[in-house]
C-alpha positions as CSV (number, residue, x, y, z in Angstrom):
1,X,36.1,73.6,22.8
2,X,35.4,70.0,23.0
3,X,34.7,68.0,26.2
4,X,35.5,64.3,25.9
5,X,34.3,61.6,28.4
6,X,36.8,58.7,28.5
7,X,34.7,56.1,30.2
8,X,36.7,53.3,31.7
9,X,36.2,49.8,30.3
10,X,35.2,48.1,33.4
11,X,36.0,44.7,32.0
12,X,39.7,45.6,32.3
13,X,41.8,46.4,35.3
14,X,43.6,49.7,35.7
15,X,46.9,48.0,34.8
16,X,45.4,46.6,31.6
17,X,44.0,50.0,30.6
18,X,47.4,51.7,31.3
19,X,49.2,48.9,29.3
20,X,46.9,49.6,26.4
21,X,47.4,53.3,26.6
22,X,51.2,52.8,26.7
23,X,51.1,50.3,23.8
24,X,49.1,52.7,21.6
25,X,51.2,55.7,22.5
26,X,48.2,57.6,23.8
27,X,50.3,59.4,26.4
28,X,52.7,60.7,23.7
29,X,50.1,61.5,21.1
30,X,47.2,63.0,22.9
31,X,46.4,65.7,22.7
32,X,48.0,66.6,19.4
33,X,50.6,69.3,19.5
34,X,49.1,72.8,19.7
35,X,45.8,71.6,21.2
36,X,45.2,73.2,24.6
37,X,44.1,71.2,27.6
38,X,41.6,73.4,29.5
39,X,40.9,70.8,32.1
40,X,41.4,67.1,32.8
41,X,39.5,65.4,35.7
42,X,39.1,61.9,37.0
43,X,35.5,61.2,37.9
44,X,35.4,58.2,40.2
45,X,33.2,55.5,38.9
46,X,33.1,57.1,35.4
47,X,36.6,57.6,34.0
48,X,38.2,60.8,32.8
49,X,36.8,64.0,31.4
50,X,39.0,66.2,29.3
51,X,38.2,69.6,27.8
52,X,40.2,70.8,25.0
53,X,40.5,74.1,23.1
54,X,41.4,74.1,19.4
55,X,40.4,75.6,16.1
56,X,37.6,73.7,14.4
57,X,39.8,72.6,11.4
58,X,41.8,70.4,14.0
59,X,38.8,68.3,15.0
60,X,39.7,65.4,12.7
61,X,43.2,65.3,14.1
62,X,41.9,65.2,17.7
63,X,39.4,62.6,16.8
64,X,42.1,60.4,15.2
65,X,44.3,60.8,18.3
66,X,41.4,59.4,20.4
67,X,40.6,56.6,18.0
68,X,44.2,55.4,17.6
69,X,45.1,55.6,21.3
70,X,42.1,55.5,23.6
71,X,39.7,53.1,21.9
72,X,40.1,49.7,23.6
73,X,40.8,51.3,27.0
74,X,37.9,53.7,27.1
75,X,34.4,54.2,25.6
76,X,34.3,57.8,24.4
77,X,31.7,60.5,24.3
78,X,32.2,64.0,22.7
79,X,30.5,67.2,23.6
80,X,30.9,70.6,22.0
81,X,31.6,73.0,24.7
82,X,31.9,76.8,25.4
83,X,33.0,78.9,28.4
84,X,29.9,80.2,30.0
85,X,31.6,81.6,33.1
86,X,32.2,85.2,31.6
87,X,28.5,85.3,30.5
88,X,27.3,84.2,34.0
89,X,29.6,86.7,35.7
90,X,28.3,89.5,33.5
91,X,24.7,88.6,34.2
92,X,25.4,88.5,37.9
93,X,27.0,91.9,37.8
94,X,24.0,93.3,35.9
95,X,21.6,92.0,38.5
96,X,23.3,93.9,41.3
């Protein structure tokens, strides 16, 4: 999985950001077909946080979708991610 921070460019208004995303086709092209959106949150004062699940060989495609669509509206940060919840639940069960 990959978690992406889409940090708002605070030098732009929300209308300007949305116009940029529309112009670049971000809404149509992100995420690429077949890439699963695990979560997508708005963090007030930060921007948006998206977690995707996809095979590693699709990483370049995901990166290009961000570069071609989101750059200019957001500053981006990428974090490799994995689902810890099942591990945590198993550990809690073993402690009982």
